[in-house]
N, C-alpha and C positions, 0 to 999 in steps of 0.2 A: 674064914675069910673075913676081912674087914667089911664093916657095915658102911664105911665112908664110900660115897660114889663120886664119879667125876661129873661135872656138868658139861654142857655143850661145848663151851669154849675150851675147857681142859681137854675134852675128847679130841677136838678139832686140832689143837696145838701138838698133842702126842701123836696122832695120826700123821700130821705133817712131817713131824721129826723123824718118824719110823720110815715113812716114804722117802725123805731125802736121804737119810742113812743108807737104806737099801739101794737106792740109785747110785750113790757115790761108791759104795763097796762093790756093786756089780761092775761099774766103770773101771775101778782099780783091778779087780780080778781080770777083766777083759785086757787091761793095759798090761798086766803081768805076763799074761798068756802071749801077748803080742811081742813083748820084749824077750820071750824064749823062757821065761821062768815058770815053774810049776807051783802055783799057789795051793796052799793047804785046803781052801775052801773051793768046791766046784761052783760053776756058774749056776745060778738059780737058787743056791743055799740061803742067801740073805733075803731074797724076795719070799721064799717059803716061810722063813723064820718070822719076817716081819708081818706077813699075813696072818700068821698064827697069833702074834702078839696084838694086832689090830682086832682080831676077834675077841680076845680077852679083854681089851680096853672097852669094846662095845658092851661086853658083859658087865662091866664094872661102871657103866654110865647110867645116870638116871633115865628111867623109862621115857619121860617126856622129852628128853634130849637126844634119844637114840635116832639113828637114820640121818644124821647131818653128813 
């Protein structure tokens, strides 16, 4: 694994992007189901994946900047 770590600002930006992406994709899945389509991804899939990625991002953040 790389020794390069994220600082607090980078951590915040990545987390916000992941949360926004997750929200958008979950809304699209819900809309597809409402329209009668059968999406490939189940509801909750992107929430689960993004939460896992956030844990990884926190692990790659400087200790002094964690917990933001």
